[in-house]
C-alpha positions as CSV (number, residue, x, y, z in Angstrom):
1,M,185.9,106.6,305.6
2,K,188.4,107.2,303.1
3,R,187.4,104.0,301.1
4,A,183.8,105.0,301.3
5,A,184.7,108.4,299.8
6,M,186.7,106.9,297.0
7,V,183.8,104.5,296.2
8,I,181.4,107.4,296.1
9,A,183.6,109.4,293.6
10,A,184.1,106.4,291.5
11,L,180.3,106.0,291.3
12,A,179.8,109.6,290.5
13,A,182.4,109.3,287.7
14,L,180.7,106.2,286.3
15,A,177.2,108.0,286.4
16,A,178.5,110.8,284.7
17,A,180.2,108.8,282.0
18,V,176.9,106.7,281.6
19,W,175.1,109.8,281.2
20,V,177.3,111.3,278.5
21,F,177.7,108.1,276.4
22,A,174.0,107.5,276.6
23,L,173.6,110.7,274.5
24,A,176.1,109.5,272.0
25,P,175.4,105.7,271.0
26,D,177.6,104.1,268.5
27,D,175.3,105.2,265.6
28,G,175.5,108.9,266.6
29,P,173.1,111.3,267.8
30,P,169.5,111.2,266.8
31,E,168.4,112.3,263.3
32,G,168.4,116.0,262.9
33,F,171.0,116.6,265.5
34,A,174.8,117.0,265.7
35,R,177.0,116.2,268.5
36,A,180.5,117.4,269.3
37,N,183.0,118.0,272.3
38,G,184.1,121.3,273.4
39,R,184.9,123.4,276.6
40,I,183.2,126.4,278.2
41,E,184.9,129.7,277.5
42,A,184.2,133.2,278.0
43,T,185.2,136.6,276.5
44,R,188.4,137.8,278.1
45,V,189.2,141.3,278.7
46,D,192.7,142.6,279.6
47,V,192.7,145.7,281.6
48,A,196.0,147.6,280.9
49,A,197.5,151.0,281.8
50,K,197.4,153.5,279.0
51,F,200.2,155.5,280.4
52,G,203.3,154.0,282.1
53,G,204.0,154.5,285.8
54,R,204.3,153.0,289.1
55,V,201.4,150.9,290.4
56,A,199.9,152.7,293.5
57,E,197.2,150.0,294.6
58,V,195.5,147.1,293.0
59,L,192.0,146.7,294.4
60,A,190.9,143.7,292.5
61,R,191.5,140.1,293.7
62,E,191.5,136.9,291.7
63,G,188.0,135.4,291.9
64,D,186.1,138.8,292.6
65,F,183.1,139.7,290.7
66,V,183.2,143.4,289.6
67,E,180.6,145.5,288.1
68,A,181.1,147.7,285.0
69,G,182.9,151.0,286.2
70,A,184.3,149.5,289.5
71,V,187.9,150.8,290.3
72,L,190.3,147.9,289.8
73,A,193.8,149.6,290.3
74,R,195.5,153.1,290.3
75,I,198.8,154.2,288.9
76,D,200.8,156.7,290.8
77,A,200.0,160.2,289.3
78,T,202.1,162.5,291.7
79,E,204.0,164.3,288.8
80,L,200.8,164.5,286.7
81,E,199.1,166.2,289.6
82,A,201.8,168.7,289.9
83,G,201.7,169.4,286.1
84,I,197.9,170.1,286.6
85,R,198.5,172.5,289.2
86,A,201.1,174.2,287.0
87,A,198.7,174.4,284.1
88,E,196.0,175.8,286.2
89,A,198.4,178.6,287.4
90,A,199.2,179.2,283.8
91,T,195.5,179.6,283.0
92,R,195.1,182.0,285.9
93,Q,198.0,184.1,284.5
94,A,196.7,184.0,281.0
95,R,193.3,185.2,282.2
96,Q,195.1,188.2,284.0
97,E,196.7,188.9,280.7
98,L,193.4,189.0,279.0
99,A,192.0,191.3,281.6
100,Q,194.9,193.7,281.1
101,A,194.3,193.5,277.4
102,E,190.7,194.4,277.8
103,A,191.6,197.5,280.2
104,M,194.2,198.5,277.4
105,I,191.4,198.3,274.9
106,A,189.2,200.6,277.0
107,Q,192.1,202.9,277.3
108,R,192.7,203.1,273.8
109,D,189.0,203.8,273.0
110,G,189.0,206.7,275.2
111,E,192.3,208.2,273.6
112,L,190.5,207.5,270.1
113,T,187.4,209.3,271.3
114,L,189.6,212.4,272.3
115,A,191.7,212.4,269.3
116,D,188.2,212.3,267.3
117,A,187.0,215.3,269.1
118,E,190.2,217.3,268.7
119,L,190.3,216.7,265.1
120,A,186.8,217.7,264.6
121,R,187.5,221.0,266.6
122,A,190.7,221.6,264.4
123,E,188.8,221.1,261.3
124,T,186.1,223.5,262.3
125,L,188.5,226.3,263.5
126,R,190.4,225.7,260.2
127,E,187.1,226.3,258.1
128,R,186.6,229.5,260.1
129,G,190.1,230.7,259.4
130,Y,191.1,230.4,263.1
131,G,193.2,227.3,262.9
132,T,196.4,226.4,261.3
133,V,197.3,223.7,258.9
134,E,200.1,222.4,261.2
135,T,197.5,222.0,264.0
136,L,195.1,220.2,261.6
137,D,197.8,217.8,260.5
138,L,198.8,217.2,264.2
139,R,195.3,216.3,265.2
140,R,195.0,214.0,262.1
141,M,198.3,212.3,263.2
142,Q,197.2,211.9,266.8
143,K,193.9,210.2,265.6
144,N,195.9,207.8,263.4
145,T,198.2,207.0,266.2
146,A,195.2,206.3,268.6
147,L,193.7,204.0,266.0
148,A,197.0,202.1,265.6
149,A,197.3,201.8,269.5
150,R,193.6,200.4,269.6
151,A,194.4,198.0,266.9
152,S,197.4,196.8,268.8
153,A,195.3,196.4,271.9
154,L,192.7,194.3,269.9
155,A,195.6,192.0,268.8
156,Q,196.9,191.8,272.3
157,R,193.4,190.7,273.5
158,A,193.2,188.1,270.7
159,A,196.6,186.8,271.8
160,A,195.4,186.8,275.5
161,E,192.2,184.7,274.6
162,A,194.2,182.3,272.6
163,A,196.5,181.8,275.6
164,V,193.6,181.2,277.9
165,E,192.1,178.6,275.4
166,S,195.6,176.9,275.2
167,A,195.9,176.8,278.9
168,L,192.4,175.4,279.5
169,A,193.1,172.7,276.8
170,R,196.4,171.9,278.6
171,V,194.4,171.5,281.9
172,A,191.9,169.3,280.2
173,A,194.4,167.1,278.5
174,L,196.3,166.6,281.9
175,R,192.8,165.8,283.7
176,A,192.0,163.3,280.9
177,Q,195.5,161.6,281.5
178,L,194.8,161.7,285.2
179,A,191.6,159.8,284.7
180,E,193.4,157.2,282.8
181,H,195.5,156.5,285.9
182,V,192.3,155.1,287.5
183,L,191.7,151.7,285.9
184,T,188.2,150.6,285.8
185,A,186.3,147.6,284.8
186,P,185.0,148.2,281.2
187,R,182.3,145.5,281.7
188,A,181.0,143.4,284.5
189,G,183.0,140.2,285.0
190,R,185.1,138.0,287.2
191,V,188.7,138.6,287.8
192,Q,190.7,135.7,286.4
193,Y,194.2,137.0,286.9
194,R,196.0,139.7,288.9
195,L,199.0,140.5,286.9
196,A,200.7,143.4,288.7
197,E,201.2,144.2,292.3
198,P,201.6,147.8,294.0
199,G,205.1,149.1,293.5
200,E,205.5,147.5,290.2
201,V,206.5,150.0,287.4
202,L,204.7,149.2,284.1
203,A,205.2,150.5,280.6
204,A,202.3,152.0,278.6
205,G,200.1,149.1,277.6
206,G,201.2,146.9,280.7
207,R,198.4,144.6,281.9
208,I,197.3,144.8,285.4
209,V,194.0,142.6,285.5
210,T,192.3,140.1,283.2
211,L,188.5,139.9,283.5
212,L,186.1,137.1,282.2
213,D,182.9,138.6,280.8
214,L,180.4,136.2,282.3
215,G,177.7,137.7,280.1
216,D,179.4,136.2,277.0
217,V,179.9,132.5,277.7
218,Y,180.1,130.0,274.8
219,M,181.5,126.8,273.7
220,D,183.3,126.4,270.4
221,V,182.7,123.0,268.6
222,Y,183.8,121.7,265.2
223,L,181.3,120.0,262.9
224,P,181.7,118.4,259.5
225,T,180.4,120.2,256.5
226,A,177.2,118.1,256.1
227,Q,176.1,119.3,259.6
228,A,177.5,122.8,259.7
229,G,176.1,123.6,256.3
230,R,172.6,123.0,257.8
231,L,173.1,125.4,260.8
232,A,171.7,128.9,260.7
233,L,172.5,131.6,263.3
234,G,169.9,131.3,266.2
235,D,169.5,127.5,265.8
236,E,168.9,125.8,269.3
237,A,171.7,123.7,270.9
238,R,172.3,122.0,274.3
239,L,175.5,121.9,276.6
240,I,176.2,119.0,279.0
241,L,179.3,119.6,281.1
242,D,181.3,116.6,282.4
243,A,181.4,118.1,285.7
244,A,177.7,118.3,286.0
245,P,176.0,115.8,283.6
246,Q,172.8,115.9,285.3
247,Y,172.1,119.5,283.9
248,V,171.3,120.4,280.3
249,I,172.1,123.9,279.5
250,P,170.3,125.7,276.6
251,A,172.3,127.6,273.9
252,T,172.1,129.0,270.5
253,V,174.3,129.1,267.5
254,S,175.9,132.6,267.3
255,F,178.8,131.8,264.8
256,V,179.5,129.5,261.9
257,A,183.1,129.9,260.5
258,A,183.4,130.7,256.8
259,D,186.5,128.7,256.5
260,A,187.3,125.0,257.2
261,Q,189.7,123.8,259.7
262,F,192.2,120.7,260.0
263,T,192.2,120.3,256.1
264,P,194.1,121.8,253.3
265,K,192.7,125.1,252.0
266,F,191.6,123.5,248.5
267,V,190.4,120.0,248.2
268,E,189.9,118.2,245.0
269,T,188.2,114.9,245.8
270,E,184.9,114.1,247.6
271,S,186.7,112.1,250.2
272,E,188.7,115.0,251.3
273,R,185.7,117.3,251.3
274,E,184.0,115.0,253.7
275,K,186.9,115.8,256.3
276,L,186.2,119.5,256.3
277,M,185.3,120.8,259.8
278,F,183.9,124.1,260.7
279,R,184.0,125.9,263.8
280,V,180.6,126.6,265.4
281,R,180.2,128.8,268.4
282,L,177.2,128.0,270.7
283,K,176.4,130.8,273.1
284,V,174.6,130.6,276.5
285,P,171.8,133.1,276.8
286,A,172.4,136.0,279.0
287,E,169.3,135.4,281.1
288,V,170.6,132.1,282.1
289,L,174.0,133.5,282.8
290,S,172.6,136.3,284.9
291,R,170.6,133.7,287.2
292,Y,173.7,131.4,287.6
293,R,176.5,133.9,287.6
294,D,178.2,132.5,290.7
295,L,178.0,128.9,289.2
296,V,179.8,129.9,285.8
297,K,183.1,128.4,285.3
298,T,185.3,128.5,282.2
299,G,187.5,125.7,280.8
300,L,185.1,123.0,281.8
301,P,184.9,120.3,279.1
302,G,181.6,119.0,277.9
303,V,179.4,117.7,275.1
304,A,177.4,120.0,272.8
305,V,174.3,118.9,270.8
306,A,172.9,121.2,268.1
307,R,169.8,120.8,266.2
308,V,170.6,120.8,262.5
309,S,167.0,120.2,261.4
310,R,164.3,122.7,262.7
311,S,161.6,120.0,262.3
312,A,163.4,117.6,264.7
313,E,162.0,117.3,268.2
314,W,164.4,117.5,271.2
315,P,164.4,114.1,273.0
316,P,163.5,114.0,276.7
317,S,167.0,113.4,277.7
318,L,167.9,116.8,276.2
319,A,165.2,118.7,277.8
320,V,166.6,121.8,279.5
321,R,167.5,121.0,283.1
322,L,169.0,123.8,285.3
323,P,170.0,123.9,289.0
């Protein structure tokens, strides 16, 4: 049985090799096409703690697929929760002080009204010859005192209102920090690495989980100047993986580097210019990725074929074939 399994595995490897090399004969790909080697990659997202602290729990496991917004881990927030309770108590106290300031204003308004009435009576009595100058001056002083007391009460109310706003802002800031202690997935993806465990103490920026965005899967290849220069964003391409040569995956050109690789920055001769290689990114369509999400794996090597001439027809061997 073991020998039979080895024979089957050898035949499968041979079939894969035949398939790949059949696409790349000695004279290169068909006219109007460019061929290069690469490996499947996906955008990596590191989920890190914004604030330092002890890891309370890590819910994500390596290999799990998580949706955007899913809780991945929590940082202990005991001290922060206590700070929030203290800030809420300070808010209540500030509101009480504001209520006292409002009551003081009402009292000062009453005193001012009384001082106005007494001053008016004193002026009337003085005009009729029944009042004294001293009494009139006293009533005027009482009114000025009432005005000053009311102005002081208004200032106290403004200070109390500012204290309430400051306390509310403090609570909001602490609650925002508390929300940051719950780490969620910024986008849907597969957990590639679990980098921290419960009980560990992390500094600010410490990574806990690494996600792979399976909605952004691509293969980077390098093409010479003559081929890369003919590509445009959106041009069609095909990917054939060594692990599954029976399938042909559609892709499109999403990026062509502006700078050459593997050569000096400046070249002076034609022979040197022929060695220029440009990085080209071939992206797998999102609709294909959503259908075969569970089959997507990064790091798999393969062959990429890009159409550099839009008038070229895709050969039958490169027709799209999916599971």
